[in-house]
C-alpha positions as CSV (number, residue, x, y, z in Angstrom):
1,M,-29.1,-1.5,22.6
2,E,-26.4,-3.6,23.5
3,A,-26.2,-5.2,19.8
4,K,-25.9,-1.6,18.5
5,N,-23.0,-0.8,21.1
6,K,-21.0,-4.1,20.3
7,Q,-17.8,-1.8,19.7
8,N,-18.1,0.2,23.0
9,T,-15.0,0.3,25.4
10,Y,-16.5,-2.4,28.1
11,N,-17.4,-4.9,25.1
12,T,-14.2,-4.5,23.3
13,L,-12.0,-5.2,26.2
14,F,-14.4,-8.0,27.4
15,H,-14.0,-10.0,24.0
16,F,-10.3,-9.1,23.8
17,N,-9.8,-11.3,27.3
18,G,-12.3,-13.8,26.2
19,F,-11.5,-14.8,22.3
20,R,-8.3,-16.3,22.3
21,L,-9.1,-19.8,22.3
22,K,-12.3,-19.1,20.1
23,L,-9.8,-17.7,17.5
24,V,-8.3,-21.3,17.0
25,F,-11.6,-22.7,16.5
26,E,-12.5,-19.9,13.9
27,G,-9.4,-20.4,12.1
28,I,-10.0,-23.9,11.5
29,A,-13.4,-23.1,9.9
30,I,-11.9,-19.9,8.1
31,G,-9.2,-22.4,7.0
32,I,-11.6,-25.0,5.8
33,L,-13.8,-22.5,3.8
34,T,-10.8,-20.8,2.4
35,G,-9.4,-24.1,1.3
36,L,-12.5,-25.2,-0.7
37,L,-12.3,-21.9,-2.6
38,V,-8.8,-22.2,-3.3
39,V,-8.8,-25.6,-4.5
40,L,-11.9,-24.6,-6.9
41,Y,-9.5,-21.7,-8.0
42,R,-6.7,-23.9,-8.4
43,Y,-8.5,-26.4,-10.4
44,T,-10.2,-23.9,-12.7
45,L,-6.8,-22.4,-13.4
46,E,-5.2,-25.5,-14.2
47,K,-7.9,-26.7,-16.8
48,A,-7.7,-23.2,-18.1
49,G,-4.0,-23.4,-18.7
50,I,-4.6,-26.8,-20.5
51,F,-7.0,-25.4,-22.5
52,V,-4.8,-22.4,-23.6
53,N,-1.7,-24.8,-24.2
54,H,-4.1,-26.6,-26.5
55,V,-5.2,-23.7,-28.3
56,Y,-2.0,-22.5,-29.1
57,K,-1.1,-26.0,-30.6
58,I,-4.1,-25.5,-32.8
59,L,-3.0,-22.2,-33.8
60,S,0.3,-23.4,-34.8
61,I,-1.3,-25.7,-37.2
62,N,-4.1,-23.3,-38.1
63,P,-2.8,-19.8,-38.3
64,I,-5.9,-18.7,-39.8
65,L,-7.7,-18.9,-36.4
66,I,-5.3,-16.4,-34.7
67,L,-7.7,-13.4,-35.6
68,P,-10.4,-14.8,-33.7
69,W,-8.3,-15.9,-30.7
70,I,-7.0,-12.3,-30.5
71,G,-10.7,-11.0,-30.6
72,I,-11.3,-13.4,-27.6
73,L,-8.4,-11.9,-25.6
74,I,-9.5,-8.2,-26.3
75,L,-12.8,-9.0,-24.8
76,I,-11.5,-11.0,-21.9
77,G,-8.8,-7.8,-21.3
78,Y,-11.7,-5.3,-21.8
79,I,-14.1,-7.1,-19.2
80,V,-11.4,-7.6,-16.7
81,G,-10.3,-4.1,-17.3
82,L,-14.1,-3.0,-16.5
83,M,-14.0,-5.2,-13.3
84,V,-10.9,-3.9,-12.2
85,K,-11.8,0.0,-12.9
86,H,-15.0,-0.4,-10.8
87,Q,-13.4,-2.4,-8.1
88,P,-9.6,-1.4,-7.8
89,M,-9.3,-3.7,-4.8
90,I,-9.3,-6.8,-7.0
91,S,-6.1,-5.4,-9.3
92,G,-2.7,-6.9,-9.0
93,S,-1.7,-9.3,-6.2
94,G,-3.9,-8.5,-3.6
95,I,-1.4,-8.7,-0.8
96,P,-0.7,-4.9,-0.7
97,Q,-4.3,-4.3,-0.2
98,V,-4.8,-7.1,2.5
99,E,-2.3,-5.0,4.4
100,G,-4.2,-2.0,3.7
101,V,-7.0,-3.2,5.2
102,L,-5.2,-4.6,8.1
103,L,-3.7,-1.2,8.9
104,R,-7.1,0.6,8.4
105,K,-6.2,2.6,5.3
106,L,-8.4,0.9,3.1
107,N,-11.8,-0.6,2.7
108,M,-12.7,-4.0,1.3
109,S,-16.0,-5.5,0.4
110,W,-15.6,-9.2,1.2
111,W,-18.0,-10.6,-1.5
112,R,-17.1,-8.2,-4.4
113,V,-13.6,-9.2,-3.8
114,I,-14.2,-12.9,-3.6
115,I,-16.3,-12.6,-7.0
116,G,-14.1,-10.2,-8.9
117,K,-10.6,-11.9,-7.9
118,F,-11.9,-15.2,-8.6
119,F,-13.1,-14.6,-12.0
120,G,-10.7,-12.0,-12.8
121,G,-7.7,-14.2,-12.0
122,V,-9.1,-17.1,-14.1
123,L,-9.6,-15.1,-16.9
124,T,-6.0,-13.2,-17.1
125,I,-4.2,-16.0,-15.5
126,G,-5.9,-18.4,-17.4
127,S,-5.3,-16.8,-20.7
128,G,-1.7,-16.9,-20.2
129,L,-0.5,-14.0,-18.3
130,S,2.8,-14.3,-16.4
131,L,1.1,-13.8,-13.1
132,G,0.6,-16.4,-10.1
133,R,-2.2,-17.7,-8.0
134,E,-0.8,-17.1,-4.5
135,G,-1.6,-13.4,-4.2
136,P,-4.9,-13.8,-5.3
137,S,-5.5,-16.9,-3.0
138,V,-4.1,-14.7,0.1
139,Q,-6.8,-12.2,-0.8
140,L,-9.4,-14.6,-1.4
141,G,-8.5,-15.9,1.8
142,A,-8.4,-12.4,3.9
143,A,-11.9,-11.9,2.1
144,V,-13.3,-15.1,3.6
145,G,-12.1,-14.1,7.0
146,Q,-13.5,-10.7,6.8
147,G,-16.9,-12.1,5.6
148,F,-17.0,-14.6,8.6
149,S,-16.5,-11.7,10.9
150,K,-19.3,-9.6,9.1
151,V,-21.9,-12.5,9.0
152,F,-21.3,-13.3,12.6
153,K,-21.0,-9.8,13.9
154,R,-17.4,-10.0,15.2
155,I,-15.7,-7.0,16.8
156,K,-13.0,-5.1,14.8
157,I,-9.9,-6.6,16.6
158,E,-11.5,-10.1,16.1
159,E,-11.9,-9.4,12.3
160,K,-8.2,-8.4,12.0
161,Y,-7.2,-11.7,13.3
162,L,-9.7,-13.6,11.2
163,M,-8.5,-11.8,8.2
164,T,-5.1,-12.7,8.8
165,S,-5.9,-16.4,9.5
166,G,-7.7,-16.2,6.1
167,A,-4.6,-14.8,4.4
168,S,-2.5,-17.5,5.9
169,A,-4.8,-20.3,4.9
170,G,-4.9,-18.8,1.3
171,L,-1.0,-19.1,0.8
172,A,-1.0,-22.4,2.5
173,A,-3.7,-23.8,0.2
174,A,-1.8,-22.0,-2.8
175,F,1.5,-23.7,-2.5
176,N,0.7,-26.8,0.0
177,A,2.6,-25.0,2.4
178,P,0.9,-24.3,5.8
179,L,4.1,-23.3,7.9
180,A,5.0,-20.5,5.3
181,G,1.3,-19.3,5.2
182,A,1.7,-19.0,9.0
183,L,5.1,-17.5,8.9
184,F,4.1,-15.3,5.8
185,A,1.4,-13.6,8.2
186,L,3.8,-12.9,10.9
187,E,6.8,-11.9,8.8
188,E,5.1,-9.7,6.1
189,V,1.7,-9.1,6.7
190,H,2.1,-8.0,10.4
191,K,5.7,-7.6,10.6
192,N,6.1,-9.0,14.1
193,F,5.7,-12.4,15.8
194,S,2.8,-12.2,17.9
195,P,1.8,-15.7,19.6
196,L,-1.9,-14.9,19.3
197,I,-1.4,-14.2,15.5
198,F,0.9,-17.4,15.0
199,L,-1.6,-19.6,16.8
200,S,-4.9,-18.6,14.8
201,A,-2.8,-18.4,11.5
202,L,-1.3,-21.7,11.8
203,S,-4.9,-23.1,12.8
204,A,-6.3,-21.9,9.7
205,A,-3.3,-22.8,7.6
206,L,-3.3,-26.4,8.7
207,S,-6.8,-26.9,8.0
208,A,-6.5,-25.3,4.7
209,D,-3.7,-27.7,3.7
210,F,-5.7,-30.5,5.0
211,V,-8.7,-29.5,2.6
212,T,-6.3,-29.0,-0.2
213,S,-4.4,-32.3,0.4
214,A,-7.8,-34.2,0.4
215,F,-8.6,-32.8,-3.3
216,L,-5.1,-32.4,-4.7
217,G,-2.9,-34.9,-2.9
218,L,0.0,-34.6,-0.6
219,K,2.8,-34.2,-3.1
220,P,4.8,-31.1,-3.0
221,I,4.4,-28.2,-5.7
222,F,7.9,-28.9,-6.9
223,I,8.9,-32.5,-8.0
224,V,13.0,-32.9,-7.5
225,K,14.5,-36.1,-7.3
226,N,17.8,-37.2,-6.3
227,L,18.8,-34.0,-4.7
228,D,22.1,-34.0,-2.9
229,I,23.3,-32.2,-0.1
230,L,25.8,-29.4,-1.3
231,P,29.0,-30.0,0.5
232,L,30.4,-27.2,2.9
233,K,33.7,-26.5,0.6
234,Y,31.0,-25.1,-2.1
235,Y,29.4,-22.6,0.3
236,F,31.5,-19.9,-1.4
237,Y,29.4,-20.4,-4.7
238,I,26.2,-20.1,-2.6
239,I,27.4,-16.4,-1.2
240,V,28.2,-15.5,-4.8
241,L,25.1,-16.6,-5.9
242,G,23.3,-14.7,-2.9
243,V,24.9,-11.6,-4.0
244,I,23.9,-11.8,-7.7
245,I,20.4,-12.7,-6.6
246,G,20.2,-9.9,-4.1
247,V,21.1,-7.4,-6.6
248,L,18.6,-8.9,-9.4
249,G,15.8,-8.8,-6.9
250,V,16.3,-5.2,-6.4
251,L,16.2,-4.8,-10.2
252,F,12.8,-6.9,-10.1
253,N,11.5,-4.3,-7.6
254,N,12.4,-1.2,-9.4
255,I,11.3,-2.3,-12.8
256,L,8.2,-3.6,-11.7
257,L,7.5,-0.1,-10.0
258,K,8.4,1.5,-13.2
259,T,6.3,-0.6,-15.6
260,Q,3.3,0.6,-13.4
261,D,4.3,4.2,-13.8
262,L,4.8,3.4,-17.7
263,Y,1.3,2.1,-17.9
264,A,-0.1,5.1,-16.2
265,A,1.7,7.3,-18.5
266,Q,0.0,6.3,-21.6
267,A,-3.2,8.6,-21.3
268,W,-4.2,7.4,-24.9
269,I,-4.7,4.0,-23.5
270,P,-8.2,3.8,-21.5
271,K,-7.8,2.2,-18.2
272,E,-10.2,-0.7,-19.1
273,M,-8.0,-1.5,-22.0
274,T,-4.7,-1.7,-20.3
275,I,-4.9,-5.3,-19.6
276,V,-5.4,-5.9,-23.5
277,V,-1.6,-4.9,-23.8
278,P,-0.2,-8.1,-22.4
279,L,-2.7,-10.3,-23.4
280,L,-1.9,-9.2,-27.1
281,I,1.6,-9.9,-26.5
282,S,0.9,-13.5,-25.0
283,V,-0.4,-14.5,-28.5
284,I,3.3,-14.0,-30.0
285,L,4.8,-15.5,-26.9
286,G,2.3,-18.3,-27.1
287,L,3.2,-19.1,-30.6
288,L,7.1,-18.8,-30.3
289,L,8.0,-19.4,-26.6
290,P,5.2,-21.1,-24.7
291,Q,7.2,-21.6,-21.6
292,V,6.9,-18.3,-20.5
293,L,3.0,-18.1,-20.3
294,G,1.1,-18.5,-17.1
295,G,2.8,-18.6,-13.5
296,G,5.5,-20.6,-14.0
297,N,5.0,-24.3,-12.0
298,E,5.2,-26.3,-15.1
299,L,8.5,-24.3,-16.3
300,I,10.2,-24.7,-12.9
301,N,9.5,-28.7,-12.8
302,S,11.0,-29.0,-16.4
303,L,14.1,-27.4,-15.0
304,F,14.6,-30.2,-12.6
305,I,14.1,-33.0,-15.2
306,G,15.5,-31.1,-18.3
307,N,18.7,-30.4,-19.7
308,P,18.3,-27.0,-21.4
309,S,21.2,-25.3,-23.2
310,L,22.6,-21.8,-21.7
311,T,21.4,-20.1,-24.8
312,I,17.7,-21.1,-24.3
313,L,17.7,-20.4,-20.4
314,L,19.1,-16.8,-21.3
315,I,16.5,-15.9,-23.9
316,I,13.7,-17.5,-21.5
317,V,14.7,-15.7,-18.4
318,V,14.7,-12.4,-20.1
319,V,11.4,-12.9,-21.9
320,K,9.9,-14.3,-18.7
321,F,11.0,-11.4,-16.9
322,L,10.0,-8.6,-19.2
323,F,6.6,-10.3,-19.7
324,T,5.9,-10.6,-15.8
325,M,6.6,-7.0,-15.7
326,L,4.1,-6.0,-18.5
327,S,1.3,-8.5,-17.1
328,Y,1.6,-7.2,-13.5
329,G,2.0,-3.5,-14.8
330,S,-1.3,-3.7,-16.2
331,G,-3.1,-4.2,-13.2
332,A,-4.4,-7.6,-14.1
333,P,-5.6,-9.4,-10.9
334,G,-2.7,-12.0,-10.3
335,G,0.4,-12.3,-8.0
336,I,4.1,-12.2,-8.3
337,F,5.3,-15.3,-6.3
338,L,5.1,-17.8,-9.0
339,P,6.7,-15.7,-11.6
340,L,9.4,-14.4,-9.3
341,L,10.1,-18.0,-8.3
342,A,10.4,-19.1,-11.9
343,I,12.6,-16.3,-12.4
344,G,15.0,-17.2,-9.7
345,A,15.0,-20.9,-10.8
346,L,16.0,-20.0,-14.4
347,I,18.9,-17.7,-12.7
348,G,19.8,-20.6,-10.6
349,N,19.9,-22.8,-13.4
350,I,22.1,-20.6,-15.4
351,Y,24.4,-20.1,-12.7
352,G,25.0,-23.7,-12.2
353,I,25.5,-24.6,-15.9
354,T,27.8,-21.7,-15.8
355,L,29.7,-23.4,-13.0
356,V,29.8,-26.7,-14.7
357,H,31.1,-25.2,-18.0
358,F,33.6,-23.2,-16.7
359,L,35.0,-24.5,-13.3
360,N,34.0,-28.1,-13.8
361,F,31.7,-27.9,-11.3
362,N,29.6,-31.4,-10.8
363,S,26.5,-31.3,-12.7
364,I,24.5,-33.1,-9.9
365,Y,24.3,-30.0,-8.0
366,I,22.6,-27.9,-10.6
367,N,19.1,-28.6,-8.9
368,N,20.6,-27.3,-5.7
369,F,21.3,-23.8,-7.3
370,I,17.8,-23.8,-8.9
371,I,16.1,-24.1,-5.6
372,L,18.5,-22.0,-3.7
373,A,18.2,-19.0,-6.3
374,M,14.3,-19.3,-6.0
375,A,14.7,-18.7,-2.0
376,G,17.1,-16.1,-2.3
377,Y,15.2,-14.2,-5.1
378,F,11.8,-14.2,-2.9
379,T,14.0,-12.6,0.0
380,A,15.7,-10.1,-2.0
381,V,12.1,-9.0,-3.5
382,V,9.7,-9.6,-0.6
383,R,12.3,-9.2,2.0
384,A,10.6,-12.1,4.2
385,P,13.7,-14.6,4.1
386,I,12.2,-17.2,7.1
387,T,9.0,-17.6,4.9
388,G,11.1,-17.8,1.7
389,I,13.2,-20.5,3.6
390,I,10.0,-22.6,4.6
391,L,8.4,-22.2,1.8
392,L,11.0,-23.7,-0.7
393,T,11.3,-26.4,1.9
394,E,7.6,-27.1,1.9
395,M,7.2,-26.6,-2.0
396,T,10.3,-29.3,-2.6
397,G,9.6,-31.7,0.1
398,S,13.2,-31.7,1.2
399,F,14.4,-30.6,4.3
400,S,18.2,-31.2,3.6
401,Q,18.7,-27.9,2.0
402,L,17.9,-25.8,5.3
403,L,21.7,-24.5,5.9
404,S,22.1,-23.7,2.4
405,L,19.0,-21.7,1.6
406,S,19.4,-19.9,5.0
407,V,22.9,-18.7,3.7
408,V,21.6,-17.7,0.5
409,S,18.6,-16.0,2.0
410,I,20.6,-13.9,4.4
411,V,23.1,-13.0,1.7
412,A,20.4,-11.8,-0.3
413,Y,18.7,-9.8,2.2
414,I,21.8,-8.1,3.1
415,V,22.5,-7.2,-0.6
416,A,19.2,-5.8,-1.0
417,D,19.1,-3.9,2.3
418,I,22.6,-2.2,1.1
419,L,20.9,-1.2,-1.9
420,A,18.2,0.5,0.1
421,S,15.4,-1.8,-1.6
422,K,12.0,-1.6,0.0
423,P,9.8,-4.9,0.3
424,I,7.7,-4.8,-3.0
425,Y,4.4,-5.3,-1.1
426,E,5.2,-1.9,1.0
427,S,6.1,-0.4,-2.0
428,L,3.1,-1.6,-4.0
429,L,0.8,-0.7,-1.1
430,E,2.2,3.0,-1.2
431,K,1.5,3.2,-4.6
432,F,-1.9,1.8,-4.6
433,L,-2.7,4.3,-1.8
434,H,-1.2,7.3,-3.9
435,N,-3.3,6.3,-7.0
436,Q,-6.3,6.2,-4.6
437,G,-5.7,9.5,-3.3
438,E,-4.8,8.3,0.5
439,K,-8.5,7.3,1.0
440,L,-8.2,6.2,4.6
441,S,-10.6,3.9,6.3
442,L,-11.8,6.2,9.0
443,G,-14.4,4.3,10.5
444,N,-16.8,5.5,13.4
445,K,-15.5,7.8,16.2
446,K,-18.0,6.1,18.7
447,D,-16.5,2.7,18.1
448,K,-13.7,1.5,19.9
449,A,-10.8,-0.7,18.5
450,I,-7.9,-2.7,20.5
451,L,-4.5,-2.6,18.5
452,E,-1.5,-4.6,19.2
453,F,2.2,-3.7,19.1
454,A,5.5,-5.5,19.5
455,V,8.4,-3.7,21.3
456,C,11.5,-4.4,19.2
457,M,15.1,-4.1,20.9
458,G,16.5,-0.7,20.5
459,S,13.3,1.2,20.0
460,N,12.4,4.2,21.7
461,L,10.3,2.5,24.2
462,D,12.8,-0.2,25.2
463,G,14.0,0.4,28.8
464,K,11.8,3.4,29.5
465,Q,8.9,4.2,32.3
466,I,5.4,4.6,30.9
467,R,5.4,8.0,32.3
468,E,8.4,9.3,30.5
469,I,6.9,8.6,27.1
470,K,4.8,11.0,25.2
471,W,1.6,8.9,23.8
472,P,0.0,10.0,20.6
473,S,-3.5,11.6,21.6
474,H,-6.8,9.8,21.6
475,C,-5.3,6.1,22.6
476,L,-4.9,4.4,26.0
477,L,-2.4,1.8,27.2
478,V,-4.7,-1.0,28.6
479,A,-2.4,-3.7,29.0
480,V,1.3,-4.8,28.6
481,K,2.0,-8.5,27.6
482,R,5.1,-10.0,28.8
483,G,5.6,-13.6,28.0
484,E,2.5,-15.2,29.5
485,H,1.9,-12.2,31.9
486,E,-0.3,-9.2,31.4
487,I,0.6,-6.3,33.5
488,I,-1.7,-3.5,34.2
489,P,0.1,-0.5,33.2
490,K,1.1,2.1,35.7
491,G,3.3,5.4,35.6
492,D,6.3,3.5,36.7
493,T,5.8,0.5,34.8
494,V,9.1,-0.1,32.6
495,I,8.6,-1.4,29.1
496,F,11.2,-3.7,27.6
497,A,11.9,-5.1,24.1
498,G,9.8,-8.3,23.8
499,D,6.7,-6.8,25.4
500,Y,3.5,-6.4,23.6
501,L,1.5,-2.9,23.9
502,I,-2.3,-3.4,24.0
503,V,-3.7,0.1,23.0
504,L,-7.3,1.1,23.0
505,T,-8.6,3.7,20.8
506,N,-11.6,5.1,18.5
507,E,-12.0,3.3,15.4
508,D,-11.5,6.7,13.3
509,R,-7.7,7.1,14.7
510,V,-6.8,3.7,14.1
511,S,-4.9,4.5,10.9
512,K,-2.8,7.2,12.6
513,I,-2.3,5.3,15.9
514,N,-0.8,2.4,13.9
515,D,1.6,4.9,12.2
516,V,2.7,6.5,15.1
517,L,3.0,3.5,17.4
518,N,4.8,1.6,14.7
519,V,7.4,4.0,14.5
520,M,7.8,4.1,18.2
521,T,7.9,0.4,18.8
522,A,10.3,-0.3,15.8
523,S,14.2,-0.8,16.1
524,C,15.8,3.0,16.2
525,E,17.9,1.8,13.0
526,I,14.6,0.6,11.0
527,S,12.4,3.6,11.9
528,K,15.5,6.0,10.4
């Protein structure tokens, strides 16, 4: 009877108070499992990329083989299209789907996602589409966390933390960036800085990075040599770059969403054949401009050591941008982190060369602008500035650029905010839910779930007594966490900014309670 009723009120509260330290050890275990899975994923993608590059070298010598290669790509596109049609959760980046599951608005079958995302990503990204490995890695990690929870029969609140740990581990393993992985869970996935989430996420991210480093080495993703510190007198140019990047980031978001609409409007193309479209285009690009194929890791590294002309860079950035739109809009399993970083790097390179040619700028700082543009572009698109700053710091292995990275990220964030651009993953989740007909994960009304909400400064709850607040129905405030103290709530208990509210509700009400309390605890300016 106890096993069957593990989600009842007593057990839910008991486990919530007892599982904090256990989360660290579970996070380590999930990090190790995710690290192994992502290492295999990265290794397979790397070999597939080498194979595709070799194919296009052969095709340039023997054009007669182009037709068989087109036939292979059509078959690959059709197979992956069928996979996506039957399992929509593996489409695209996967990060919006993970956020949807954590908000209890979507269901996810962990083993189907692992199989479908792994092989779907290998087939599409490995064939040359302009997609990244990081989104799939995040979803693979979240699926590992969910699978761990299901196999060992953890309660729902614990499953949420385990999925978050897996997501952090996935990003850490994809980019050799454990701090960015942990911060991404806080800043983007949960959008609050919960110490409990950070502790479990960091444990998973560090263990995943350890596994990745053991197999793939300790070197950073991007190899940047002789990187000088940009003098303070040149920071005006960083601000200008931030403005440009902010505008172009908003353009990225808008066109990406419109591209998805464009595909959806083509009723004459069967859904299982949409991925074939960018794969066929990749044949032309592979023969004429192979630099734009794949995520863009090699392209970015080539910018640091090469000296391409301004004309070539302009052509590459336009083609890379458009090909990324077509690749992601098709619904193919793959992320946008690496492609958007590649586009940002190209913009930064163009900006640096322009300053050198027209303002007699010192050319030794061109690499600085490449890195700065990547961080700013990431911030403008994803709207996660802290993650962007730490991510680029870890990916380049240089901590000397923190001030300049912070400046360009803040400026890009402000510009994107002024232009009313929503974070890309939030927009993609809304579109995914709309396409799925708002199929919410209702859960079982007999089961109980614990939710945690951070009270922001200036929110509707800040400074109010509990009795003064109109709480949503079917929920119970069971604790108020203030620093290291946990307060038993009473009617005259005053809620302050920085508090964490622990709420008990029925499993079938989680999605609606999330929506209501997220608005109530958010800053008034944010919730408008």
